[in-house]
N, C-alpha and C positions, 0 to 999 in steps of 0.2 A: 383616491378619485374625487374626478371634479367636480365641484358643488352646480350646483342650476348655475350660482350667480358666475362660475369662474371661467361657465360652457360659454355663456354669452356673452362674455369680455372679451371670448379668444376669437368668438363666429363673428363681432363687431370691429375687429382686430384685420381681422381677414377679409371683412368686405371694403372695410377701410385700406386696404393694399389694394384695394382692386380699381382698377378708372369709373366706376359706371357713370356712364351719359343721364340714365330711367334709371328710377327708382320704386317699385308699384308694391306692394306693402297692405293686404285684404282687400284688393279687388273685387269686389264683387259686383251683379245688374241684374238690376232687376225688369222687365217686361213689364209692365201690370201688377199681376200678382208672381206672373212665374220669374223664378231666377235664374237663372243662365247661366252667372257665372260667381263658382263659392270660394270665397278668403283665398285669392290669386296672390303667390307671393313671389315675383319675378323684374327683375332686375334686365337693362339692356347697356350692354359694355360698350366700350367707347373705342371705333374702329374694327368690330366687331360686327359679323354676320347672325343673326341668332335665328334659326329657320323654329317657328312652330306649326308638330305636326298634331293627328289626330283625321279621328272621324268626324264625321260630318257631320254636324251643328254640337260638334264639342267643344264648343267654344274662342275657339282662335282666333276668328276673326271680331269677334267681339269683343274679347281684350286687344285684335290689334287697333280696333277703333278706336277705343277708351284716352290710348295712347297718341292720338290729338282731338278728344272728344268730337269725334266724328258722329259718337251715339248723340251729341244731345239731337244732331235732327231728328233723331225716329220718336216719335208721339208716344209717351207713357214710358221711356227709359231711363230707368234711377240707377247712380254708380255711387259705390257710396268706398270707403277705402278710402285709401291714397296714394298718386301719381306725383312722383316727385321729376323733375327737368333741371337741373344742374342749382337741384337742393331750395328751387320752384316749387310749389303747392301749384299742377296746371288746374286744380277744381275749384281756385280760389279763383271768388267771387271778380276780384278787382282783375284779376288776368280777359288781357287783347285775347279773342278765340282766334281772330283773324290773324297779330300776332304770333299768335304759337305754333299757328299752322303753316303759317312759313317757315317757322326755326323745325317744326317737322310735317316734313314732303307726306305726302301717298301715292301711290300709281297702283291703280286698277285692274280686276281682274282683267275688265276688256277697255281696248286702246279705247280711250272717249278725247281727242280732239276734238279743240274749236272749230268749227265752218270755216275758219282764219285760214289767211295764208302761217307757210312755216314760220317765218319771222316772228308775223305776233302770237302765234302760241306760243313762241320759249318770250319771248320780252315780254307779256299782258304783264309778267306777276313783278314783275321788275319796275315797270311804269308805273300801275298801281301802286308797289311801299314805297315810293319813290329812293330806287336803287341808284339808277343812272340817273345823271345830274347833264348830260344833256345827248344828241345820236350819233355822238363818234362810242360815248360810253354803254349805249344800250346797242348798239353794234358790235361787240368785244366781246358782252356777256351771251349775247344772243351764239358769235360763233367757239367761245369757250365752253357754254352751257352744250352746243351742238358735237361739239372735239371728246369734251366727257364720256357722252352719252355716243360716242361712236359714229354719230352720222353724219360727220362734215360734208366729209367727203361726197356721198355721199345728194347733196341737196344743194351743195357752196352754192350749184349753178341753178334754183329754183325753188330760191325762198320765198317766193313774193306768188309762187301755187300756194292750191287749198291745203295743208295737212291732211285730209280725210282723200288725198287719191293719189297718198301713199299703204302702199303694202302692209299688212297686218299688225309686220317685227318690227316696220320701220315706222310704220305708229307709235310703237310703245315702247320704241327707242325715242322716240319724238315727246310721250311726258314724263318720260322721263331724267329727259332735255329739262322739259318746261319745269319738272321739281325743280331740279341742281337749280336752275335759274335766280332763284332768289337766297340762294349759299342755305339752303333749310342746313343741320347739325344731323339732323336723325330721319330719315328716306325709310320708310312702312312700304312694303309690296304686299298685296294682296291678293295672291294667284295669278300675278303678271303676267307668267308661260303659259296659264290652259288653253288660250284661244289659240296658240302660235303652234306653229311645224319646229319638226325638230332643228330644220335649221337656227332657224332663227329664235329661239329655244338658246339654241348655245349662243348664239350674239349677246343675249341678253345677260344668261350667268356667265361668261367673259366679260363684260360689262360687272354686273354687281361683282364681279374679283379687283375688279380697277377700282369701283366708289369705295371701296373698303378702303382705300389710305387715308381719305376725305373727310368721308361717312358714316357711320352707325350705323348700319341697317338691322331694318326684323319684316322677315319672310315668311308669311304663310305657302304651306304647298301645299298640295296631295300627291308627289312623289319622292321617294324616299329614297329614289338616284340623287334629283335635284339637292331635296336637305342632304344630303353627303355630301355628295360633290361641292356648294355654295356655303357650309354653314361655317361655322367654327366651335359654334354653343348653337343645344337644339332642346328645345321644351315637349311635352309628350302634352295630351291635353286630353282624357275624357267627361265624358257628361259633365260637362263642367267647372269639375278640372284640373288643373297644375298635376299633375301624377308625375313625375321628374323632370328637371334639368340638370344638364351636366356638357361637359364635350364634344361634340359632334361623334369621334370615336369613339369614344366607351359608351356613349348608347346606343350605336350602332351595331358595340360590338360583348359589350358585358350592361346593359342597361341592370339595371338597381331592382325595379317593377316590371314583374311576370307581363304585366298587360304590356308593355315598353315592346320586351319582344315577341308576341304574337300581336301584335299591331304591325311592326317590321317586318315579320315571318309572312304579315297578310292573311294569318289565321283570322281579324274580323276588321272591317268599318271598310 
């Protein structure tokens, strides 16, 4: 029989054998006196899509916002525990939050392009972060980012037109191009398809598959079908707790917790 120390050592060895881009330990979030997350232990694997599922108000978007410190912008919000990006504590007082958000980009629920040209939407980040040394560099980054977002062929002849003039699906892919333009390592997506029609949703899902080759992705979704289609790992949240996390195939066919089974089957949520 294994001792507790031996079990901990075995778990640590298993964890070290897995390539984790971000590691979250006992993460809790408080809004004033109200506690929204309870000691969540959840890691983000390299070049993997991790889907966060669960009913509305369960804490999945709250956890997502912890990963690039977006909760810092909310009054009376306090985060405890530890979140590391490549072994660096992202809540360390010496961490540059602007640099962190360049490394951990975010795509929001509703497309939010800047009221600027398509070109300026994509070039804004590389310019303010000093990534491009010349106009030629900037041009290359814009083209490459739009290619990665599957948008180049649709907009290459209208780069000076306003990004807000695109369709909803194109705007969301423009926002993805804007996120990848600064070469992040992790991309957070908070229900990126909830405002899109089925055709635009399919294009974004296809894009997520392609982006996984170069980025670690965490996606919050209310669609069980979407989680099953795009992710390799799935984490189930309920009432601010992480219920379980496992390979997506196992989560959808043989979950360990009956709450996960009930949610996936539509019995609540």
